Each structure stands twice: as C-alpha cells, then as structure tokens.
N, C-alpha and C positions, 0 to 999 in steps of 0.2 A: 449429792453422790455425783460420780460420773453417769453421763445417761446412756455410755454405751453397755453398762452393767446393769440396765434395768431388765432387759430382756433375758439376762443370764437369773438375775434373780426370780424373774416369773418363770423361767423352766425350774426352778428348785421347788418352786412350790407347787407348780402342775405334779412335778415328780413325785414330791410328797401325799398328795391327794390320790393320783392315779395308781394304782397297785398294779406291780409285775406280779402277777398271782401266776401259780401253775395248777389253775382250778380243771375247769372243763374246756371244751376245744373253743367256745364264742369267747372265754375269757382270757385263752392265749392270743386267739386273731385280734383280738383290740390290743393286747399288751404288745403284740410283733407290731400291729400299724401303728403305736403310741411311740414306741422305742425308735420305728423306724424315722417317724415324724419328729423326732426329738433329736436326732443324729443328724437327720438332713438339715434342720435349722441350726444346730451348732456347727456341723462343718462349714456351713454358709459365713457365719460371725467368725469362725476361727480363721479363714481365708482373709477376711477384712483383716483381723488383727495382725496375721502373715505377712500381707501387703503392707501395714503401717511398719511392722518391724524392719522389714527388708529396706524398705523406702527411706527410712530414716538411716538404716545402718550403711547403704548404699552412698547416701550423701556424705556423712562421716568420711568413709573410706574413699571418696575419690576427692574429697576438700578436709583436712586433717586439721581442725580447728577444735578449740576449746568448746565454743559455743555448738560447735555442730555434736562432738562428743556428749556433752550434758543432754541435748536435745533426744540423743538416741536413746540415752540411759532413761532418760522420761520415757519413751515409747515402751522401752522393753516392762519399766515396772508397771505401767498401766495393764500389760496383757499379765504380765505376771498376775496379778488381783484377779483378772477375768479368768485366767486359767485355773485358779484356786477354786473360783466358785463353780467354774464347769464341771470340773473333778470333784467336788462336792455331790451337784447334780446327778454325777454319773454312778456315785457310791449309793445315792440316798435310792435309785432306781435298782439297785442291785442287776445292772445291765451284764453284770461280769459272770452271772449265772444264767444269761438267756438260754434259750434252746437252737437259738441261730448261731451260728460260728462267726459270721461277721458282724453281729451285734457284739457278741463277745471281746473279738479282737480288736474293735473300736474301744469300748468300754477299757479293756486293758491298756491300751495306748494313751488313751486322754485322762486317766487315772495317773499317769507317769508324770510329775510335774519338774522332775529336776531341780534346777535352783528356784524355779517358783514357786516352791514350797517352804522357802525361808520367810520369816517376817521382815517388813518391810524396810528396817533400818539394816539389816543384815544383808538382803537382797541388794540395796544401793550400794553398801561397802563393797560388796562381791563386786559387782558391773563397775564400779570405780576401779577397783584394783585391776581387774583385767583389761578394761579400756586404758586404764594408764601403761599398762607392760605393753599394749599394742601401739599407744601413742610413741611411746620411747622408741620402740621397735624402729617403725615407722618413719621417725625423725631423726634417727642415729647419725652422723655422721662422723669421720674420723680425719686424723692428720695426714697429709702425705708425708712419705718417706723419704723424698727429695725435696719437700720444701715444708716443713714442721710450722710454718705459719699460716700454710694453707690448711683449715681443717674442715673443708666444704666437700669431702668425699663420700659418697654414697655408697652402700652395697651393690644397687645396681646402678648404672653399670659400670663405676669406677674401682671399687674394691675385686669384683669378680674376673675384671680385666686384667689386673695384677695378678690376681692367683691363677689364672690360667697362663699367662705370657711370660710372666716373671721368672726365671732361672736363680734366683738369688735368695739363698735360703733365710737370709738375714732381714731380706726387704718382706718376703713373705711371713715370716715370724713379727716383724712390726706390723703389719696389716691383722695378724690374727690376733694379737694381744691389743690392738686397738678396739677393735669391733667387739670382743667378748669382754673387755672393760666397761665399755660403754653401754653395750645391750644387753648384757645379763648384770653384772654386779650391783648396776644402783636397783635392781629391780626386786632383792631380796626380800625387801619388807612387804612390798605387795604379794611376791608370792607366798610369802609367809601366812598373810591374811586368805588369800586365794583357797590355801590348802586346809586353814583352820575354817571358813564358812563352807567349801565343799563336804568337808567331812559331816559337818552340821546337817547340810541338806541330804545328803546320803542317809545319814540317821532316821530325819525325819521323812524321809521316803521308803525306809525298811531295807535298807542295803547297809550291809556292815563297813562299806568304805567307798569311796568315790570310785573307784578302781573296778569295784563289783558291779557299782552302777554302770559303768562303760561297758562292761564286759556282757550286761544283760541284753544289750543291744544286737548282740547277735544271738539271741534266743537258742541258747545251746549250753547248758551246764557243763560239757564238754570241752568248750572252745578252747580255753587256755592250753588243754593239752594237745590240743591239734596244733594251737602256735608254737608249743615247743618242738612237737613232733617235726614239722615243716622245717623248722632252724636246723634241726639237725640233720634232716635229709639231705639240705643244700649245703651243709656244711664243708663237706668232701671237697665241693666244685670251690667253694668261695678258699680253702685253704690252698688250692693249687694256685687261684687266681693272687692271693696276696703274698705267697712264697714268690712268686714271678716278679710281680712287680717291687717288694721288696727287694731283691736280688739286683733288677735293672736299676732300681733308683740307687742303690749303693755303688752300682758300677759308675753312676754319674757323679753322685753328690760325694761320694768317698766315705769310708767307713767312720770318718768323725761325726758324720751327719745321720748317716742311717746304718743301724746296727745289722751285723748277718742274720740274727735269730729273735732278735725282740719285734717290739710294736714298731709300726711305722709310724713316723713324726707325720701327723694328719696335716700339716701348712703345706707339706710337699704334694699334695694330691688335686689341687686344683679347685677345690671347693672346700667354703667355709665351716663344713660339719662333717667334710669326708665322706658323704653320703654319696657321690659319684665322683668317679675319678676319671672321665672321661677328658676332660679339661687337659690333661698332663699328657695324653695318651702317647704323643710323639716321642716321650722319654721311654718307652717300651712297648711300641709296635712289633707285635710278632714276626712280621716279615716286612722291613721298612723298604724297601726295595718297590713294595707293591702299594702305588697310592690309594688311600682312602678314596670312598665315594665324596667328591668335592662340592656339595650340594650348594654353599654359599656362594662361592664366586662364580657359579652358573647363575644363579637366582639374580647376582648383581650383574650380571652380564646382560641378561633379559630384564632388568631394571625392574625386579620385582617390587610392591609396594607391601605395605602392613596390610592394605586391606585384599591383595590379591593372595595372601596366604589363608585367609579367612574365606575367601571365596572357593580356594581350592577345598578348603573344609566342608562348605558348604555342600560343593559339589560332589563331592566322596559319599555324603550321605545320602544324597538326593538319589545317586545313582543304585543306591538299595533299595530306593522306593521309600524312601521316609521323608518328613517334613522338611520344607525350605524355611530359611531363617525367615521371621518376619520383619517388616520393614524398621518394626520399634525398635530391634536388634542395633540396625545399622544405626539409629538416628540418637541412640540414649547409651549405647555402650561407651567406655573410655578404654580404647586398645594401644594408646600411647602414652606416655607419660606427658602430664600439660606442663605447660612452662612457669604458669601462674599460681600455683598451688601445690602444697604438700598432697601427696595422694600413698596409699599403701598400695606399693608395686607389686608384692606378692599375687601372683595370678589368680584369679577366682571367677569361678560361674556363679550366676544370680536369677533364680526365680520367684519374680513378684507376685504369683499367685492372681495374676488378672489377666485377661486379654492377650494369653499368650507373651506377656512382657517377659521377655529373658533377655539375659544382658552379660557380658564378661566385661572385667575390669583387670588388665594389665599393662605393663610399659613393655609393649612388642617391639622387637628389633628383628629386621630383616636375616635372621641366620639358620642354622640347619637345627640348633636347640629350640627356636621358637617355631618352626615347622611342627616339630614333635609337640611342642605345648599346646599351640595352636589346636591340634586335633584331640588333644585331649579335655580341654576346656570346653570344646564342642561337642564332646561324648556328654557330659553334663547336661550341656545345655538341651541336646535330642532327649536323654533321658526325661528331663522337664515336660519336653512337649509331647513324649510319647504316653506318660502318665496324667497328663493336664485334665484327663476325663474323670479323675478318681476324686471322690472326695477329699478334704483338703488332710484328713488323717493320714491318708495313706499316698500321698504324695512325698516320697522318698523311697528309699530301697530298703529292702527286707534285710539285707545285710550291708553293715556300712562298707564293705570293702566293693561291694558291686558296683557303687557308684564311680569310685575311683578307676575301677577296671576298665570301666566302658568308654572312655575316651584311649586309654592306653592301648585295649585290641586294637582299634580302627590305626593308633599310630604303627601298632606292628606291621600292618597292610601297607602303610603310608612309606614306611621308611624302608621296604624291601625294593632290591633291585629292580623287580619285575615293574612294580608300581612308578619308581622315580624315571624309569624310561618311559613309560607309557604317558608322563606329564612332561617330558623333555628335558629332566633334571640332570639324566646322565644317558650315554650312549648305549651300555651295555648291560641286558636286563638278567644276563647269567655271569656270577664270578665262579673264577676258577679257583681250585682247592684253597690256595692260600690267601687270595683275596676273600674268601668267604671267613678263612679263621681271622683274620683281620676284622673283619665286619663283624663278626659273633664276639669277638674280644671286646670290639668297642662297646658292643651292647651289654655286654656283660659287666662292664665299669660303670654300667646305669641301672641296671636291671639288678644284679647279683650282688655287687658291692653294696647297694642300698639296703639289703634284709638284715644284716646284722646291725645294722643302723636304726631299721623300723623297729626291730624286737625290742632294741634297747631303748626306745623313747619311751614305750608306754611299760615295760619292765621296770624301769626307774620310776616312773610317776604312781605305778601300782605298790611299788615298795613304800614310796612316799606317803601316799593316801592311807595304805594301811598301818602305817606306824612302824615298818620293819624297818625301816631306815631313820635312826636318829637324827635330829635337826642339826646335832652338831657335827653330822657327817653327809651332810646333802650335798657338799660339791664335792667333796672325795669319793663319795660312792656314786655318783654321776660317773667322773672318770674311771672307777674301779670296772663300772661295766661296760663301758666302752671299749676299754683295753681285754676284759675278758671275753666278751662276746665278738668283738670286731678286730682285735688286734692294732688298734690306733691309739695314738696318744698326743696331749698337747706338746706345742713346742718348748711351753714352760712346765716348771712345777706351780702347780695350782694348789691352793689350800681354802680355809674356811673365809679367809679374808675377800675370796673372790666368791662369785655365783653365777656359775657359767650354764645353766639351762636354759633361762630365758632367751639367752642369744640366737636359739632356734624359734621363728615365729611362731610353729603352733605350740610350742609349751607357753610362749608369753601371751597367744589367744587363746588359750581353752580348746585346744581342737584335740580330740581323739587320734590319735595316732596309727593305731590298730589297723584302720581302714586301709592305710597306704601298705603297709606288710599285708595284708590279706589280699590287696588288689594286683599287687606282685605277683600272687600264686593264682589268683582267679584269671587274670587276663589271659595266662597260656591256655588254660582250662577253656574260656571263652574262643579263644584263637582258634583251638583244635576244631572246636565244634563249626565254627562258621566257616573253616576251611574244608572241613570233611560237606558241609553243606553246599557250598561252591563248587565242588569236585577241583580244588586247588592243591588237594594233599592227599597222598597214599603211602602209606606206612609202607616202608622199606623200598620205595622208589625214589632213586636220589633224582629224579628230578622232577619231583613235586613234593618237595619238602617244607616243613613248617616254617624254616627262617627265610624262605622263598614265596610265600604264599600272598596272593594278592586277592582278596573277596571284591575288590571295586566293579561295580555292575551287575552283581550276583543278586536279583531279585529273591531267589529263594534263601540263601543267607540273610538278607534283609529282612524277609517275613518272620523267619525264627527269632531274629535279633529283637523286631518291634513286637513279636507276643513277650518275650522275655520282658522287656523294658516295659511295656503297657502295664503290666501286673502291679508296678510300683510296688508297697508295702501291704498290698491287700491280701496276700498269703504268704505262708512260711518260706524263708528264702531255699530250704532242702529241697522244697515239693518244685518250687520255681527254676531252680537249677537242675532238679532232674530232668524236667521237661525239655531244658536247653541242651544240655549236655549230656544226660544219660547218668550225671554222678550225684551224689549227695552230702560230699565232704570237701573241703578244702585240700586239694589234692597236687604236692607239686610236681608229679609225673611228667603232665606235658610240658614243665618248664625245662626238668630235667633233659626230656627228650630234645627239645629246642636247642640247647646248650650240649648236645653229646658229643658232636664233632670236636669242640673246643675242649672240652674235658678230656678226652683220650688225647688231643695233641698236647696242651700242658702235662698230663703226665708222664709222657715219654720226653717233653724238652726238659722239664723240670728234674727227671730221673738223669738225663745225657747232663747237665749242668752241674747236676750235685747240689741242687738247692733246698736249703732246709726249710721243713714245714711247720706251721705253728708260731707261738710266741710265747713267752713269760709273762710276768707280772711287769708290768709299769713302775717306774720310778719317778714319774712325777707328781704322785701323791706320797702323803706321809704314810709312814709304814705301818702304823698303825690305824688305819684306815679299816672300814669293815671287810671281813672275807669275802671269800668267792660267793657268787649269787648261784641257787640252784636253776636247771631250766626242766 
C-alpha cells in the first residue's frame, strides 16, 4: 500500500468510531472539535497532494516529453485514490449535516470527486486521452504558405503573425486549414474517449451530465439562465460591431470574399478562433486619421524587457497595498519560450500550495498584447497570494469567473490613457472624442467579440455532454453554433471527416470555459466598484468615466479588493460579491455603460452607411446538420 494513504485509512477508522452525534451539548462540542481536527489534518494532506500534482504538471507543461506526461499522470492517479478515500471518510462522518456552516461547506467540497471517482483503469484512460490532446496541441506545427517544405511553423509566434499581418485571403485560409486539420481532426478518437469517460464520472457523482457537473461550480441552479440573459443583453451591441466590421471587410476584400449580409469568414479576423478581432483593426478603424495609442513602439524605444513588463504589474498591485511577488516567482517561472525544449506556450498562472510558491508559464514578447496578458496572469497570482492563508479546500474562487476577472479588471486600469501616461508610455492622458471611439472600438474587438465565442464553447460542450447532439453531427453542430451565436464561419466547408473543436486549447485540455465568459461580465462590475472606491469615477461626469479610470495607488480600493480576494472559496460567491460591489448577480449593466459611447456611435454610423445587421445560416456545413440551438 502507498504509505501516503495510511493516514487517510486511519482517518476513516477514527471517523467510523467517533460519533458525529446530535445529542447533548458536550457531545456537540466534542463532535465540533473532532470535525475541526479532522478537516485541519486532511487539508494539510490535501495541500501536499496539490503541491505534488502541480509540480508534476508544471514540469510537463514546461518540458513536453512523453516521460513527463506519464509521470504527471502517475501523480494524478495517486492523488485520485487518496481523494476517494477522503471523500469516503467525509461521508462516513456525516459532516454534511454539521451545525457548523464552515464544516458543511468543506464537507460538500471534499465529497465532490470529479473524475477521481472513476475506477483506476477508466481514470488512466481519461487522463491519457486529455494529455494526448494537450500534447498534440502543444506540438502542432504547420507548413509555410510560401515554402511548403518548411513545416516548422508554430501557432505562437509564426501563425499568429501571419493572421495579424497578411491581407491575402488565400494565405490566411491556408494557415487556418493547416491548423484545424492538424490540431483538431486527429484528436477525434481521444475526444470520444473523453466524452464517454467524463459522462461516466458525472453519473457516478450524481450529475445528469458532465455539463451539469461544470455548472454546479457556480452554486446557482439559475446560472445557465443568467448566462443566456447576459448573452441576449449584449447581442445588440455585438450586432452593431459585427455589421460594421463585415461592411468594412467587404470594402477591402470585395464581394467575392465577404458577403453583404451573411457570416463573416473567420480567417479574415486576425485570430485563429475569431474570438478577438483586434489584430486586423487597421481594416476598419472608425477614425483612421486618429492614430491609436502605440504602446509597442514606445516600449521598444525605451528598450523594455519581458522582465520590465512583469515588474510593472508587480508595482501596480503593490501600489494598492497588496503583496509583492516573492523571489521564487522570479527564479522559477518560465516567462519566455525556451530554445531547448517544447513547452505549452498558452499563458497560465500556477499555485504550488507551499511557501508562497507561485509562478507563471508563458512565452512573453514585448508588445501591447502581452502588457495586457501579463497583468491578467498576475491577477491570478495575487489571488493565490491573498487567499494563501485559507485551508487547501478553500484556496480557489467561489465562482470560476472571479479568478479570470481579477487580472482583467486590473488591466482595464493599466490600459487606460490616464495610466499609460503615468508610466511614460503615452504623452496624453485624455482622449478627444474621436480617439476615444477608436480606443473603445479596439477594446470591443477583444471584449465584446469574445462573448458569443465564449458563450458557444460551453454551449457546444453541454450539448455533447448531455447527448443532445448526436456524435455523427459533432463537427457540423460546432460550426452551426459558431454561426448561429456569433455570425462567423470557416473559410472552407467542414464535415464529419474533420473534427475542429480540439483546435482550441481549452477544449483539448478539458478546461471549462464559462468562467471566461462570466469573467468578461464580472470584470466590469469589479471595475466599477473599484473606480468608485478610488474616487476615479462619477456617474454622468464626462471627466471621470469608466473607460478612463485608473485605480493605481488607491489603498482604499486595494483594501476592498484584498477583502474580496482573501475570502477565497470559503463563502458563497453571491455573498462575497455583494460585499465588494453591492450586487448579487452576474450583471452586464457596467459593461454596457462602459461601451455605451461606442454603441451610440455605431448605431448612427451604421444607419448612415446603410449597413445591414444580422446574419443567416452558414453554407459551410451540410444542410442536414442539426437545427438551431436555443438560448
């Protein structure tokens, strides 16, 4: 027997022997003390398991080899066994019925096994399927359009550079097909195993589907309805952006490439998944005569380094009275792409559950995009540091969307003209009205265009997990949703000989995606609350608007933020949110207020130009594909 399991087996025996009674007061007191000791011990062991898991996973992600992949799976398998024994002990102790709310919450969270509930053989098969998809994604390279014998081009930076800078639709379509055919299609069998085994795990955990298992993390039976309601609320703004962009793309590429009223061919939008359209903003800038804030050229002039970007982020959090990055962060993080090995370049932040050991893994470059991403990832890091004092079971966010929103809310301040001027990257801290529309439009091409994409990613997987989409239509159903909810389509017809969902990292890596959608709503709620705390925003005051608020240096805002972050997952997210913002729901009102000047301008401009709004069905999938999906 694994020696690490002995304390847990002993815990089960103790729990079965010690009654969790509801008799006299002395019995209750003894039970409460016993429960407290039990969870203190188990949280300590859980922290050790998490440390082992993330250490093995980090080793694999920063050195993608088969040996490291198998070692990572072995560590996770050992943890899964221990977690099952722990869940049995929690159930045997009947802690879920404790009089103490804290004990009940820990019990509920620790009984939630996820894929750990599977038998050993099924667990290993599932982890192998997921890690194989991850490995394929991380190591996919494609052939050059100009030199077909050179097949060494990676997504970052090679393919992304062409998507951003090429204006040849044939070249763009080439790279699109190369990526989806290699990163997606070969993974259909692994995805099939993944669906089958996660469905089994969900049933064993008492959930109707793996989609329902994901949704339960939001601790709100009504959360899917809120998801649909927020999508519908932002759709009018998105339709104005979509119509305007399609009109300008048609002007540039011509009617043979871009339809007047249909879906936008996604390969023209500067991003492999058309989740952000900022990369080709030069094709449809509202006021071309007004130059954008050119942060990249100024960073280059000032000889910025990658480390400098992270130092700026660290200074921002410290200005709020929050923790400085520990020395281990600088010594152990992987902040640029190594030359000597394969790494998973997708940016991620890591909590190792030990001695403030927090790290970032990303292939950073010095440009405007990474200035934003650095602050986003450091938001995760600060969250880890603020709730570090919590028991292991509470070291997380009470709503998955909170974690993703925390870095983005800081970046909203960082990317404001006011802040960029304060750190010497621009000369003007206030924008005239045309420049303001340009900057809001640029932001909308990442924030607003993302929402239909983020909405689709899990709507699609819910349909697959719930068996609402037949396996014979898994691929056409994916593109049906992309078209229906976002009005974009692939450059080529796709059928069931293709399989495109795993060409997105989060699908290949089994990462629930609603968190990113929710974060795009929550971050503006957080931003408004922090700006009010910092006295940087006054409703109705044109001089103190949400889009030019900078909370840098506000200890009052920082204290409110620290209180919010330090709670971790110890309390219901609505309670924590209400203390922070005064609100108890995911509400797009702050987002819509932020972008309202742009919305008003787009309505007038689209009307002036006679721009058609909306889109019909895509013709890039079979006509007998599944019908429309409800919202």
